[in-house]
PDB file with one MODEL, atoms N, CA, C and O in Angstrom:
MODEL        1
ATOM      1  N   MET A   1     145.930  95.113  23.514  1.00  0.00           N
ATOM      2  CA  MET A   1     144.683  94.434  23.465  1.00  0.00           C
ATOM      3  C   MET A   1     143.410  95.584  23.446  1.00  0.00           C
ATOM      4  O   MET A   1     143.318  96.525  24.234  1.00  0.00           O
ATOM      5  N   ASN A   2     142.633  95.322  22.547  1.00  0.00           N
ATOM      6  CA  ASN A   2     141.515  96.176  22.320  1.00  0.00           C
ATOM      7  C   ASN A   2     140.451  96.139  23.540  1.00  0.00           C
ATOM      8  O   ASN A   2     140.322  95.122  24.222  1.00  0.00           O
ATOM      9  N   SER A   3     139.751  97.231  23.754  1.00  0.00           N
ATOM     10  CA  SER A   3     138.831  97.199  24.800  1.00  0.00           C
ATOM     11  C   SER A   3     137.789  96.242  24.525  1.00  0.00           C
ATOM     12  O   SER A   3     137.139  95.759  25.451  1.00  0.00           O
ATOM     13  N   ILE A   4     137.585  95.939  23.349  1.00  0.00           N
ATOM     14  CA  ILE A   4     136.519  94.868  23.315  1.00  0.00           C
ATOM     15  C   ILE A   4     136.756  93.437  23.624  1.00  0.00           C
ATOM     16  O   ILE A   4     135.937  92.588  23.976  1.00  0.00           O
ATOM     17  N   HIS A   5     138.267  93.314  23.388  1.00  0.00           N
ATOM     18  CA  HIS A   5     138.804  91.932  23.800  1.00  0.00           C
ATOM     19  C   HIS A   5     138.755  91.920  25.346  1.00  0.00           C
ATOM     20  O   HIS A   5     138.232  91.011  25.990  1.00  0.00           O
ATOM     21  N   ARG A   6     139.310  92.941  25.850  1.00  0.00           N
ATOM     22  CA  ARG A   6     139.180  93.029  27.345  1.00  0.00           C
ATOM     23  C   ARG A   6     137.933  92.593  28.045  1.00  0.00           C
ATOM     24  O   ARG A   6     137.818  91.868  29.033  1.00  0.00           O
ATOM     25  N   MET A   7     136.888  93.281  27.212  1.00  0.00           N
ATOM     26  CA  MET A   7     135.368  93.274  27.711  1.00  0.00           C
ATOM     27  C   MET A   7     134.990  91.603  27.812  1.00  0.00           C
ATOM     28  O   MET A   7     134.421  91.012  28.730  1.00  0.00           O
ATOM     29  N   GLY A   8     135.488  91.104  26.604  1.00  0.00           N
ATOM     30  CA  GLY A   8     135.143  89.776  26.270  1.00  0.00           C
ATOM     31  C   GLY A   8     135.867  88.711  27.086  1.00  0.00           C
ATOM     32  O   GLY A   8     135.384  87.582  27.167  1.00  0.00           O
ATOM     33  N   VAL A   9     137.010  89.033  27.694  1.00  0.00           N
ATOM     34  CA  VAL A   9     137.784  88.152  28.549  1.00  0.00           C
ATOM     35  C   VAL A   9     136.987  88.253  30.014  1.00  0.00           C
ATOM     36  O   VAL A   9     136.717  87.279  30.717  1.00  0.00           O
ATOM     37  N   LEU A  10     136.686  89.580  30.305  1.00  0.00           N
ATOM     38  CA  LEU A  10     136.095  89.816  31.652  1.00  0.00           C
ATOM     39  C   LEU A  10     134.559  89.004  31.723  1.00  0.00           C
ATOM     40  O   LEU A  10     134.203  88.436  32.756  1.00  0.00           O
ATOM     41  N   ILE A  11     133.793  89.032  30.602  1.00  0.00           N
ATOM     42  CA  ILE A  11     132.629  88.367  30.653  1.00  0.00           C
ATOM     43  C   ILE A  11     132.750  86.851  30.775  1.00  0.00           C
ATOM     44  O   ILE A  11     131.987  86.119  31.405  1.00  0.00           O
ATOM     45  N   ALA A  12     133.830  86.492  30.072  1.00  0.00           N
ATOM     46  CA  ALA A  12     133.992  84.925  30.018  1.00  0.00           C
ATOM     47  C   ALA A  12     134.469  84.502  31.501  1.00  0.00           C
ATOM     48  O   ALA A  12     134.052  83.509  32.097  1.00  0.00           O
ATOM     49  N   SER A  13     135.383  85.394  31.978  1.00  0.00           N
ATOM     50  CA  SER A  13     135.934  85.130  33.255  1.00  0.00           C
ATOM     51  C   SER A  13     134.594  85.054  34.483  1.00  0.00           C
ATOM     52  O   SER A  13     134.500  84.236  35.398  1.00  0.00           O
ATOM     53  N   LEU A  14     133.704  86.112  34.169  1.00  0.00           N
ATOM     54  CA  LEU A  14     132.631  86.054  35.166  1.00  0.00           C
ATOM     55  C   LEU A  14     131.633  84.838  35.034  1.00  0.00           C
ATOM     56  O   LEU A  14     131.095  84.343  36.024  1.00  0.00           O
ATOM     57  N   ALA A  15     131.426  84.402  33.782  1.00  0.00           N
ATOM     58  CA  ALA A  15     130.606  83.454  33.474  1.00  0.00           C
ATOM     59  C   ALA A  15     131.100  82.133  33.852  1.00  0.00           C
ATOM     60  O   ALA A  15     130.236  81.275  34.029  1.00  0.00           O
ATOM     61  N   THR A  16     132.358  81.793  34.015  1.00  0.00           N
ATOM     62  CA  THR A  16     133.238  80.656  34.319  1.00  0.00           C
ATOM     63  C   THR A  16     132.915  80.682  35.819  1.00  0.00           C
ATOM     64  O   THR A  16     132.363  79.724  36.361  1.00  0.00           O
ATOM     65  N   ALA A  17     133.281  81.840  36.509  1.00  0.00           N
ATOM     66  CA  ALA A  17     132.909  81.822  38.039  1.00  0.00           C
ATOM     67  C   ALA A  17     131.631  81.413  38.343  1.00  0.00           C
ATOM     68  O   ALA A  17     131.505  80.522  39.183  1.00  0.00           O
ATOM     69  N   VAL A  18     130.530  81.955  37.753  1.00  0.00           N
ATOM     70  CA  VAL A  18     129.186  81.749  37.943  1.00  0.00           C
ATOM     71  C   VAL A  18     128.886  80.343  37.902  1.00  0.00           C
ATOM     72  O   VAL A  18     128.192  79.766  38.740  1.00  0.00           O
ATOM     73  N   VAL A  19     129.458  79.779  36.849  1.00  0.00           N
ATOM     74  CA  VAL A  19     129.011  78.197  36.495  1.00  0.00           C
ATOM     75  C   VAL A  19     129.851  77.528  37.544  1.00  0.00           C
ATOM     76  O   VAL A  19     129.202  76.667  38.139  1.00  0.00           O
ATOM     77  N   VAL A  20     130.820  77.627  37.868  1.00  0.00           N
ATOM     78  CA  VAL A  20     131.647  76.853  38.815  1.00  0.00           C
ATOM     79  C   VAL A  20     130.785  77.024  40.319  1.00  0.00           C
ATOM     80  O   VAL A  20     130.351  76.043  40.924  1.00  0.00           O
ATOM     81  N   ALA A  21     130.651  78.191  40.715  1.00  0.00           N
ATOM     82  CA  ALA A  21     129.669  78.303  41.873  1.00  0.00           C
ATOM     83  C   ALA A  21     128.362  77.895  42.014  1.00  0.00           C
ATOM     84  O   ALA A  21     127.930  77.565  43.118  1.00  0.00           O
ATOM     85  N   GLY A  22     127.509  77.878  40.765  1.00  0.00           N
ATOM     86  CA  GLY A  22     126.442  77.189  40.636  1.00  0.00           C
ATOM     87  C   GLY A  22     126.527  75.644  40.774  1.00  0.00           C
ATOM     88  O   GLY A  22     125.634  74.944  41.250  1.00  0.00           O
ATOM     89  N   SER A  23     127.742  75.196  40.285  1.00  0.00           N
ATOM     90  CA  SER A  23     127.700  73.695  40.460  1.00  0.00           C
ATOM     91  C   SER A  23     127.897  73.285  41.933  1.00  0.00           C
ATOM     92  O   SER A  23     127.237  72.391  42.461  1.00  0.00           O
ATOM     93  N   PHE A  24     128.863  74.010  42.566  1.00  0.00           N
ATOM     94  CA  PHE A  24     128.900  73.781  44.060  1.00  0.00           C
ATOM     95  C   PHE A  24     127.725  74.028  44.861  1.00  0.00           C
ATOM     96  O   PHE A  24     127.686  73.446  45.945  1.00  0.00           O
ATOM     97  N   VAL A  25     126.691  74.829  44.518  1.00  0.00           N
ATOM     98  CA  VAL A  25     125.612  75.124  45.175  1.00  0.00           C
ATOM     99  C   VAL A  25     124.632  73.925  44.976  1.00  0.00           C
ATOM    100  O   VAL A  25     123.922  73.540  45.906  1.00  0.00           O
ATOM    101  N   ALA A  26     124.608  73.331  43.712  1.00  0.00           N
ATOM    102  CA  ALA A  26     123.781  72.338  43.276  1.00  0.00           C
ATOM    103  C   ALA A  26     124.143  71.120  43.918  1.00  0.00           C
ATOM    104  O   ALA A  26     123.249  70.380  44.330  1.00  0.00           O
ATOM    105  N   GLN A  27     125.578  70.760  44.081  1.00  0.00           N
ATOM    106  CA  GLN A  27     126.063  69.605  44.747  1.00  0.00           C
ATOM    107  C   GLN A  27     125.726  69.776  46.299  1.00  0.00           C
ATOM    108  O   GLN A  27     125.476  68.757  46.943  1.00  0.00           O
ATOM    109  N   GLY A  28     125.713  70.765  46.794  1.00  0.00           N
ATOM    110  CA  GLY A  28     125.395  70.864  48.299  1.00  0.00           C
ATOM    111  C   GLY A  28     123.981  70.671  48.395  1.00  0.00           C
ATOM    112  O   GLY A  28     123.520  70.050  49.353  1.00  0.00           O
ATOM    113  N   TYR A  29     123.142  71.206  47.374  1.00  0.00           N
ATOM    114  CA  TYR A  29     121.628  71.096  47.722  1.00  0.00           C
ATOM    115  C   TYR A  29     121.393  69.604  47.444  1.00  0.00           C
ATOM    116  O   TYR A  29     120.589  69.043  48.188  1.00  0.00           O
ATOM    117  N   ALA A  30     121.925  68.953  46.570  1.00  0.00           N
ATOM    118  CA  ALA A  30     121.631  67.449  46.507  1.00  0.00           C
ATOM    119  C   ALA A  30     121.987  66.675  47.427  1.00  0.00           C
ATOM    120  O   ALA A  30     121.295  65.716  47.769  1.00  0.00           O
ATOM    121  N   ALA A  31     123.292  67.018  48.050  1.00  0.00           N
ATOM    122  CA  ALA A  31     123.775  66.207  49.212  1.00  0.00           C
ATOM    123  C   ALA A  31     122.923  66.359  50.551  1.00  0.00           C
ATOM    124  O   ALA A  31     122.780  65.416  51.329  1.00  0.00           O
ATOM    125  N   GLY A  32     122.417  67.508  50.742  1.00  0.00           N
ATOM    126  CA  GLY A  32     121.747  67.977  51.772  1.00  0.00           C
ATOM    127  C   GLY A  32     120.229  67.195  51.686  1.00  0.00           C
ATOM    128  O   GLY A  32     119.741  66.751  52.725  1.00  0.00           O
ATOM    129  N   GLN A  33     119.515  67.054  50.388  1.00  0.00           N
ATOM    130  CA  GLN A  33     118.414  66.353  50.073  1.00  0.00           C
ATOM    131  C   GLN A  33     118.592  65.101  50.378  1.00  0.00           C
ATOM    132  O   GLN A  33     117.774  64.629  51.168  1.00  0.00           O
ATOM    133  N   GLN A  34     119.612  64.260  49.895  1.00  0.00           N
ATOM    134  CA  GLN A  34     120.122  62.802  50.279  1.00  0.00           C
ATOM    135  C   GLN A  34     120.364  62.578  51.796  1.00  0.00           C
ATOM    136  O   GLN A  34     119.952  61.524  52.281  1.00  0.00           O
ATOM    137  N   ALA A  35     120.951  63.414  52.525  1.00  0.00           N
ATOM    138  CA  ALA A  35     121.052  63.267  53.813  1.00  0.00           C
ATOM    139  C   ALA A  35     119.798  63.324  54.672  1.00  0.00           C
ATOM    140  O   ALA A  35     119.627  62.541  55.607  1.00  0.00           O
ATOM    141  N   GLN A  36     118.852  64.346  54.307  1.00  0.00           N
ATOM    142  CA  GLN A  36     117.557  64.458  54.773  1.00  0.00           C
ATOM    143  C   GLN A  36     116.656  63.249  54.695  1.00  0.00           C
ATOM    144  O   GLN A  36     115.916  62.819  55.580  1.00  0.00           O
ATOM    145  N   ALA A  37     116.855  62.768  53.452  1.00  0.00           N
ATOM    146  CA  ALA A  37     115.894  61.675  53.242  1.00  0.00           C
ATOM    147  C   ALA A  37     116.456  60.374  53.998  1.00  0.00           C
ATOM    148  O   ALA A  37     115.677  59.475  54.315  1.00  0.00           O
ATOM    149  N   GLN A  38     117.786  60.301  54.269  1.00  0.00           N
ATOM    150  CA  GLN A  38     118.419  59.046  54.859  1.00  0.00           C
ATOM    151  C   GLN A  38     117.884  59.259  56.375  1.00  0.00           C
ATOM    152  O   GLN A  38     117.308  58.354  56.979  1.00  0.00           O
ATOM    153  N   SER A  39     118.121  60.503  56.918  1.00  0.00           N
ATOM    154  CA  SER A  39     117.732  60.556  58.251  1.00  0.00           C
ATOM    155  C   SER A  39     116.254  60.225  58.551  1.00  0.00           C
ATOM    156  O   SER A  39     115.940  59.652  59.594  1.00  0.00           O
ATOM    157  N   ALA A  40     115.285  60.624  57.546  1.00  0.00           N
ATOM    158  CA  ALA A  40     113.869  60.466  57.753  1.00  0.00           C
ATOM    159  C   ALA A  40     113.608  59.058  57.558  1.00  0.00           C
ATOM    160  O   ALA A  40     112.518  58.647  57.956  1.00  0.00           O
ATOM    161  N   ALA A  41     114.400  58.252  57.025  1.00  0.00           N
ATOM    162  CA  ALA A  41     114.021  56.784  56.798  1.00  0.00           C
ATOM    163  C   ALA A  41     114.423  56.071  58.043  1.00  0.00           C
ATOM    164  O   ALA A  41     113.698  55.190  58.505  1.00  0.00           O
ATOM    165  N   LEU A  42     115.677  56.452  58.671  1.00  0.00           N
ATOM    166  CA  LEU A  42     116.000  55.978  59.944  1.00  0.00           C
ATOM    167  C   LEU A  42     115.072  56.318  61.154  1.00  0.00           C
ATOM    168  O   LEU A  42     114.836  55.529  62.069  1.00  0.00           O
ATOM    169  N   ALA A  43     114.658  57.372  61.070  1.00  0.00           N
ATOM    170  CA  ALA A  43     113.828  57.894  62.150  1.00  0.00           C
ATOM    171  C   ALA A  43     112.218  57.214  61.929  1.00  0.00           C
ATOM    172  O   ALA A  43     111.402  57.162  62.849  1.00  0.00           O
ATOM    173  N   GLY A  44     112.013  56.834  60.862  1.00  0.00           N
ATOM    174  CA  GLY A  44     110.717  56.192  60.657  1.00  0.00           C
ATOM    175  C   GLY A  44     110.614  54.890  61.162  1.00  0.00           C
ATOM    176  O   GLY A  44     109.485  54.486  61.441  1.00  0.00           O
ATOM    177  N   GLY A  45     111.624  54.123  61.341  1.00  0.00           N
ATOM    178  CA  GLY A  45     111.399  52.771  61.889  1.00  0.00           C
ATOM    179  C   GLY A  45     112.637  51.990  62.038  1.00  0.00           C
ATOM    180  O   GLY A  45     112.804  50.985  62.728  1.00  0.00           O
ATOM    181  N   GLY A  46     113.523  52.638  61.246  1.00  0.00           N
ATOM    182  CA  GLY A  46     114.808  51.791  61.177  1.00  0.00           C
ATOM    183  C   GLY A  46     115.623  51.720  62.644  1.00  0.00           C
ATOM    184  O   GLY A  46     116.484  50.857  62.813  1.00  0.00           O
ATOM    185  N   ALA A  47     115.339  52.543  63.530  1.00  0.00           N
ATOM    186  CA  ALA A  47     116.097  52.607  64.786  1.00  0.00           C
ATOM    187  C   ALA A  47     115.238  51.630  65.774  1.00  0.00           C
ATOM    188  O   ALA A  47     115.827  50.996  66.649  1.00  0.00           O
ATOM    189  N   ALA A  48     113.800  51.529  65.600  1.00  0.00           N
ATOM    190  CA  ALA A  48     113.112  50.647  66.523  1.00  0.00           C
ATOM    191  C   ALA A  48     113.335  49.126  66.304  1.00  0.00           C
ATOM    192  O   ALA A  48     113.151  48.313  67.210  1.00  0.00           O
ATOM    193  N   THR A  49     113.753  48.769  65.017  1.00  0.00           N
ATOM    194  CA  THR A  49     114.048  47.550  64.692  1.00  0.00           C
ATOM    195  C   THR A  49     115.279  46.864  65.266  1.00  0.00           C
ATOM    196  O   THR A  49     115.450  45.647  65.195  1.00  0.00           O
ATOM    197  N   LEU A  50     116.184  47.771  65.877  1.00  0.00           N
ATOM    198  CA  LEU A  50     117.441  47.413  66.246  1.00  0.00           C
ATOM    199  C   LEU A  50     117.441  46.802  67.630  1.00  0.00           C
ATOM    200  O   LEU A  50     116.770  47.376  68.487  1.00  0.00           O
ATOM    201  N   ALA A  51     118.176  45.601  67.985  1.00  0.00           N
ATOM    202  CA  ALA A  51     117.959  45.070  69.328  1.00  0.00           C
ATOM    203  C   ALA A  51     119.153  45.687  70.107  1.00  0.00           C
ATOM    204  O   ALA A  51     120.175  46.054  69.526  1.00  0.00           O
ATOM    205  N   PRO A  52     118.980  45.780  71.415  1.00  0.00           N
ATOM    206  CA  PRO A  52     120.071  46.359  72.175  1.00  0.00           C
ATOM    207  C   PRO A  52     121.260  45.453  72.329  1.00  0.00           C
ATOM    208  O   PRO A  52     120.969  44.291  72.614  1.00  0.00           O
ATOM    209  N   VAL A  53     122.457  45.715  72.210  1.00  0.00           N
ATOM    210  CA  VAL A  53     123.585  44.860  72.407  1.00  0.00           C
ATOM    211  C   VAL A  53     124.455  45.021  73.708  1.00  0.00           C
ATOM    212  O   VAL A  53     124.977  46.102  73.978  1.00  0.00           O
ATOM    213  N   THR A  54     124.569  44.096  74.371  1.00  0.00           N
ATOM    214  CA  THR A  54     125.386  44.112  75.687  1.00  0.00           C
ATOM    215  C   THR A  54     126.778  43.834  75.633  1.00  0.00           C
ATOM    216  O   THR A  54     127.128  42.672  75.428  1.00  0.00           O
ATOM    217  N   ILE A  55     127.635  44.740  75.788  1.00  0.00           N
ATOM    218  CA  ILE A  55     129.010  44.542  75.716  1.00  0.00           C
ATOM    219  C   ILE A  55     129.751  44.244  77.102  1.00  0.00           C
ATOM    220  O   ILE A  55     129.675  45.147  77.935  1.00  0.00           O
ATOM    221  N   TYR A  56     130.303  43.346  77.376  1.00  0.00           N
ATOM    222  CA  TYR A  56     131.061  43.075  78.512  1.00  0.00           C
ATOM    223  C   TYR A  56     132.527  43.528  78.441  1.00  0.00           C
ATOM    224  O   TYR A  56     133.164  43.126  77.467  1.00  0.00           O
ATOM    225  N   VAL A  57     133.153  44.314  79.342  1.00  0.00           N
ATOM    226  CA  VAL A  57     134.556  44.672  79.349  1.00  0.00           C
ATOM    227  C   VAL A  57     135.188  44.180  80.544  1.00  0.00           C
ATOM    228  O   VAL A  57     134.718  44.486  81.640  1.00  0.00           O
ATOM    229  N   SER A  58     136.243  43.424  80.442  1.00  0.00           N
ATOM    230  CA  SER A  58     137.040  42.945  81.582  1.00  0.00           C
ATOM    231  C   SER A  58     137.952  44.126  81.956  1.00  0.00           C
ATOM    232  O   SER A  58     138.388  44.883  81.089  1.00  0.00           O
ATOM    233  N   PRO A  59     138.229  44.268  83.255  1.00  0.00           N
ATOM    234  CA  PRO A  59     138.990  45.215  83.555  1.00  0.00           C
ATOM    235  C   PRO A  59     140.569  44.989  83.373  1.00  0.00           C
ATOM    236  O   PRO A  59     141.057  43.861  83.432  1.00  0.00           O
ATOM    237  N   ALA A  60     141.214  45.968  83.182  1.00  0.00           N
ATOM    238  CA  ALA A  60     142.639  45.680  82.938  1.00  0.00           C
ATOM    239  C   ALA A  60     143.344  45.270  84.129  1.00  0.00           C
ATOM    240  O   ALA A  60     142.984  45.719  85.218  1.00  0.00           O
ATOM    241  N   SER A  61     144.401  44.386  84.029  1.00  0.00           N
ATOM    242  CA  SER A  61     145.125  44.050  85.209  1.00  0.00           C
ATOM    243  C   SER A  61     146.032  45.240  85.610  1.00  0.00           C
ATOM    244  O   SER A  61     146.457  46.123  84.865  1.00  0.00           O
ATOM    245  N   THR A  62     146.257  45.073  87.033  1.00  0.00           N
ATOM    246  CA  THR A  62     147.167  46.273  87.467  1.00  0.00           C
ATOM    247  C   THR A  62     148.486  45.877  87.215  1.00  0.00           C
ATOM    248  O   THR A  62     148.906  44.728  87.354  1.00  0.00           O
ATOM    249  N   PRO A  63     149.201  46.956  86.800  1.00  0.00           N
ATOM    250  CA  PRO A  63     150.600  46.666  86.499  1.00  0.00           C
ATOM    251  C   PRO A  63     151.639  46.362  87.706  1.00  0.00           C
ATOM    252  O   PRO A  63     151.443  46.788  88.844  1.00  0.00           O
ATOM    253  N   SER A  64     152.669  45.648  87.372  1.00  0.00           N
ATOM    254  CA  SER A  64     153.601  45.359  88.444  1.00  0.00           C
ATOM    255  C   SER A  64     154.340  46.554  88.855  1.00  0.00           C
ATOM    256  O   SER A  64     154.786  47.403  88.083  1.00  0.00           O
ATOM    257  N   THR A  65     154.452  46.554  90.353  1.00  0.00           N
ATOM    258  CA  THR A  65     155.146  47.689  90.915  1.00  0.00           C
ATOM    259  C   THR A  65     156.749  47.432  90.790  1.00  0.00           C
ATOM    260  O   THR A  65     157.246  46.376  91.178  1.00  0.00           O
ATOM    261  N   VAL A  66     157.518  48.487  90.215  1.00  0.00           N
ATOM    262  CA  VAL A  66     158.853  48.558  90.147  1.00  0.00           C
ATOM    263  C   VAL A  66     159.362  49.440  91.198  1.00  0.00           C
ATOM    264  O   VAL A  66     158.984  50.609  91.281  1.00  0.00           O
ATOM    265  N   GLN A  67     160.277  48.874  92.069  1.00  0.00           N
ATOM    266  CA  GLN A  67     160.952  49.670  93.194  1.00  0.00           C
ATOM    267  C   GLN A  67     162.250  50.518  92.491  1.00  0.00           C
ATOM    268  O   GLN A  67     163.063  49.882  91.820  1.00  0.00           O
ATOM    269  N   VAL A  68     162.373  51.688  92.639  1.00  0.00           N
ATOM    270  CA  VAL A  68     163.664  52.191  92.150  1.00  0.00           C
ATOM    271  C   VAL A  68     164.391  52.954  93.286  1.00  0.00           C
ATOM    272  O   VAL A  68     163.898  53.923  93.863  1.00  0.00           O
ATOM    273  N   THR A  69     165.681  52.398  93.567  1.00  0.00           N
ATOM    274  CA  THR A  69     166.582  52.838  94.626  1.00  0.00           C
ATOM    275  C   THR A  69     167.382  53.791  94.087  1.00  0.00           C
ATOM    276  O   THR A  69     168.012  53.385  93.110  1.00  0.00           O
ATOM    277  N   PRO A  70     167.626  55.246  94.478  1.00  0.00           N
ATOM    278  CA  PRO A  70     168.567  56.038  94.005  1.00  0.00           C
ATOM    279  C   PRO A  70     169.942  55.594  94.397  1.00  0.00           C
ATOM    280  O   PRO A  70     170.168  55.323  95.576  1.00  0.00           O
ATOM    281  N   ASN A  71     170.912  55.500  93.449  1.00  0.00           N
ATOM    282  CA  ASN A  71     172.343  54.999  93.956  1.00  0.00           C
ATOM    283  C   ASN A  71     173.316  56.435  93.657  1.00  0.00           C
ATOM    284  O   ASN A  71     173.084  57.342  92.857  1.00  0.00           O
ATOM    285  N   ASN A  72     174.286  56.301  94.451  1.00  0.00           N
ATOM    286  CA  ASN A  72     175.210  57.443  94.372  1.00  0.00           C
ATOM    287  C   ASN A  72     176.130  57.214  93.062  1.00  0.00           C
ATOM    288  O   ASN A  72     176.523  56.065  92.863  1.00  0.00           O
ATOM    289  N   PRO A  73     176.469  58.156  92.227  1.00  0.00           N
ATOM    290  CA  PRO A  73     177.276  57.704  91.201  1.00  0.00           C
ATOM    291  C   PRO A  73     178.586  57.164  91.482  1.00  0.00           C
ATOM    292  O   PRO A  73     179.083  57.529  92.548  1.00  0.00           O
ATOM    293  N   PRO A  74     179.287  56.331  90.718  1.00  0.00           N
ATOM    294  CA  PRO A  74     180.650  55.843  90.994  1.00  0.00           C
ATOM    295  C   PRO A  74     181.603  57.039  91.316  1.00  0.00           C
ATOM    296  O   PRO A  74     181.588  58.124  90.736  1.00  0.00           O
ATOM    297  N   ALA A  75     182.477  56.649  92.388  1.00  0.00           N
ATOM    298  CA  ALA A  75     183.547  57.781  92.512  1.00  0.00           C
ATOM    299  C   ALA A  75     184.557  57.827  91.316  1.00  0.00           C
ATOM    300  O   ALA A  75     185.043  56.787  90.870  1.00  0.00           O
ATOM    301  N   GLN A  76     184.850  59.023  90.825  1.00  0.00           N
ATOM    302  CA  GLN A  76     185.776  59.193  89.811  1.00  0.00           C
ATOM    303  C   GLN A  76     187.142  59.698  90.323  1.00  0.00           C
ATOM    304  O   GLN A  76     187.192  60.403  91.330  1.00  0.00           O
ATOM    305  N   GLN A  77     188.175  59.368  89.687  1.00  0.00           N
ATOM    306  CA  GLN A  77     189.542  59.784  90.032  1.00  0.00           C
ATOM    307  C   GLN A  77     189.391  61.297  89.402  1.00  0.00           C
ATOM    308  O   GLN A  77     188.815  61.547  88.343  1.00  0.00           O
ATOM    309  N   PRO A  78     189.938  62.125  90.149  1.00  0.00           N
ATOM    310  CA  PRO A  78     190.262  63.659  89.906  1.00  0.00           C
ATOM    311  C   PRO A  78     191.029  63.773  88.641  1.00  0.00           C
ATOM    312  O   PRO A  78     192.042  63.081  88.540  1.00  0.00           O
ATOM    313  N   GLN A  79     190.674  64.580  87.625  1.00  0.00           N
ATOM    314  CA  GLN A  79     191.367  64.565  86.421  1.00  0.00           C
ATOM    315  C   GLN A  79     192.812  65.453  86.758  1.00  0.00           C
ATOM    316  O   GLN A  79     192.989  66.509  87.366  1.00  0.00           O
ATOM    317  N   VAL A  80     193.645  64.613  86.144  1.00  0.00           N
ATOM    318  CA  VAL A  80     195.051  65.482  86.194  1.00  0.00           C
ATOM    319  C   VAL A  80     195.490  66.186  85.135  1.00  0.00           C
ATOM    320  O   VAL A  80     195.677  65.517  84.119  1.00  0.00           O
ATOM    321  N   ILE A  81     195.715  67.361  85.072  1.00  0.00           N
ATOM    322  CA  ILE A  81     196.277  68.413  84.125  1.00  0.00           C
ATOM    323  C   ILE A  81     197.548  68.551  84.077  1.00  0.00           C
ATOM    324  O   ILE A  81     198.061  69.145  85.025  1.00  0.00           O
ATOM    325  N   HIS A  82     198.379  68.083  83.041  1.00  0.00           N
ATOM    326  CA  HIS A  82     199.791  68.404  82.956  1.00  0.00           C
ATOM    327  C   HIS A  82     200.008  69.488  81.990  1.00  0.00           C
ATOM    328  O   HIS A  82     199.498  69.490  80.869  1.00  0.00           O
ATOM    329  N   VAL A  83     200.781  70.416  82.450  1.00  0.00           N
ATOM    330  CA  VAL A  83     201.149  71.798  81.722  1.00  0.00           C
ATOM    331  C   VAL A  83     202.650  71.641  81.552  1.00  0.00           C
ATOM    332  O   VAL A  83     203.452  71.498  82.476  1.00  0.00           O
ATOM    333  N   ILE A  84     202.997  71.695  79.945  1.00  0.00           N
ATOM    334  CA  ILE A  84     204.300  71.688  79.759  1.00  0.00           C
ATOM    335  C   ILE A  84     204.686  73.077  79.081  1.00  0.00           C
ATOM    336  O   ILE A  84     204.120  73.525  78.084  1.00  0.00           O
ATOM    337  N   VAL A  85     205.665  73.655  79.720  1.00  0.00           N
ATOM    338  CA  VAL A  85     206.120  74.874  79.392  1.00  0.00           C
ATOM    339  C   VAL A  85     207.413  74.699  78.531  1.00  0.00           C
ATOM    340  O   VAL A  85     208.380  74.129  79.036  1.00  0.00           O
ATOM    341  N   PRO A  86     207.463  75.149  77.302  1.00  0.00           N
ATOM    342  CA  PRO A  86     208.694  75.250  76.358  1.00  0.00           C
ATOM    343  C   PRO A  86     209.810  76.054  77.195  1.00  0.00           C
ATOM    344  O   PRO A  86     209.598  77.099  77.810  1.00  0.00           O
ATOM    345  N   SER A  87     211.041  75.371  77.104  1.00  0.00           N
ATOM    346  CA  SER A  87     212.293  76.409  77.531  1.00  0.00           C
ATOM    347  C   SER A  87     212.347  77.459  76.740  1.00  0.00           C
ATOM    348  O   SER A  87     211.692  77.528  75.700  1.00  0.00           O
ATOM    349  N   GLN A  88     213.218  78.474  77.203  1.00  0.00           N
ATOM    350  CA  GLN A  88     213.748  79.662  76.295  1.00  0.00           C
ATOM    351  C   GLN A  88     215.019  79.575  75.967  1.00  0.00           C
ATOM    352  O   GLN A  88     215.623  80.599  75.649  1.00  0.00           O
ATOM    353  N   GLY A  89     215.774  78.091  75.988  1.00  0.00           N
ATOM    354  CA  GLY A  89     216.945  78.064  75.577  1.00  0.00           C
ATOM    355  C   GLY A  89     217.970  78.107  76.813  1.00  0.00           C
ATOM    356  O   GLY A  89     217.557  78.344  77.948  1.00  0.00           O
ATOM    357  N   GLY A  90     219.190  77.889  76.567  1.00  0.00           N
ATOM    358  CA  GLY A  90     220.069  77.884  77.610  1.00  0.00           C
ATOM    359  C   GLY A  90     220.338  76.507  78.345  1.00  0.00           C
ATOM    360  O   GLY A  90     220.207  75.419  77.785  1.00  0.00           O
ATOM    361  N   ASP A  91     220.699  76.661  79.560  1.00  0.00           N
ATOM    362  CA  ASP A  91     220.983  75.282  80.204  1.00  0.00           C
ATOM    363  C   ASP A  91     219.711  74.603  80.588  1.00  0.00           C
ATOM    364  O   ASP A  91     218.664  75.238  80.710  1.00  0.00           O
ATOM    365  N   ASP A  92     219.803  73.203  80.795  1.00  0.00           N
ATOM    366  CA  ASP A  92     218.897  72.449  81.188  1.00  0.00           C
ATOM    367  C   ASP A  92     218.895  72.361  82.628  1.00  0.00           C
ATOM    368  O   ASP A  92     218.137  71.476  83.024  1.00  0.00           O
ATOM    369  N   GLY A  93     219.515  73.009  83.569  1.00  0.00           N
ATOM    370  CA  GLY A  93     219.497  72.653  84.976  1.00  0.00           C
ATOM    371  C   GLY A  93     220.635  71.852  85.483  1.00  0.00           C
ATOM    372  O   GLY A  93     220.607  71.364  86.613  1.00  0.00           O
ATOM    373  N   GLY A  94     221.712  71.694  84.616  1.00  0.00           N
ATOM    374  CA  GLY A  94     222.810  70.862  84.924  1.00  0.00           C
ATOM    375  C   GLY A  94     223.697  71.789  85.854  1.00  0.00           C
ATOM    376  O   GLY A  94     223.405  72.928  86.219  1.00  0.00           O
ATOM    377  N   SER A  95     224.855  71.061  86.169  1.00  0.00           N
ATOM    378  CA  SER A  95     225.748  71.757  87.107  1.00  0.00           C
ATOM    379  C   SER A  95     226.274  73.192  86.609  1.00  0.00           C
ATOM    380  O   SER A  95     226.111  73.563  85.447  1.00  0.00           O
ATOM    381  N   ASP A  96     226.857  73.893  87.495  1.00  0.00           N
ATOM    382  CA  ASP A  96     227.256  75.288  87.237  1.00  0.00           C
ATOM    383  C   ASP A  96     228.648  75.311  86.597  1.00  0.00           C
ATOM    384  O   ASP A  96     229.134  76.418  86.367  1.00  0.00           O
ATOM    385  N   HIS A  97     229.315  74.251  86.297  1.00  0.00           N
ATOM    386  CA  HIS A  97     230.648  74.194  85.845  1.00  0.00           C
ATOM    387  C   HIS A  97     230.604  74.574  84.391  1.00  0.00           C
ATOM    388  O   HIS A  97     231.643  74.609  83.731  1.00  0.00           O
TER     389      HIS A  97
ENDMDL
END
């Protein structure tokens, strides 16, 4: 790419960034002016015309009390472990004859 093309792309990028940033600034300024106008209108007499409102709140009922009694866990039978050892051949324990 030639240096003149690079310079054109750089200038176009900077111009785009300036336009986008400028639009954000303009929107922020306009929103600020609108908010200021609304607050001035409310402070001028809008708040004096509102009547006070009384709100009655009934207290919440007390929850019922639950008594928890700790119980012992049920008795369990001990676990029986069976060990089977294979025989190495030979006699099964019969008589000696």
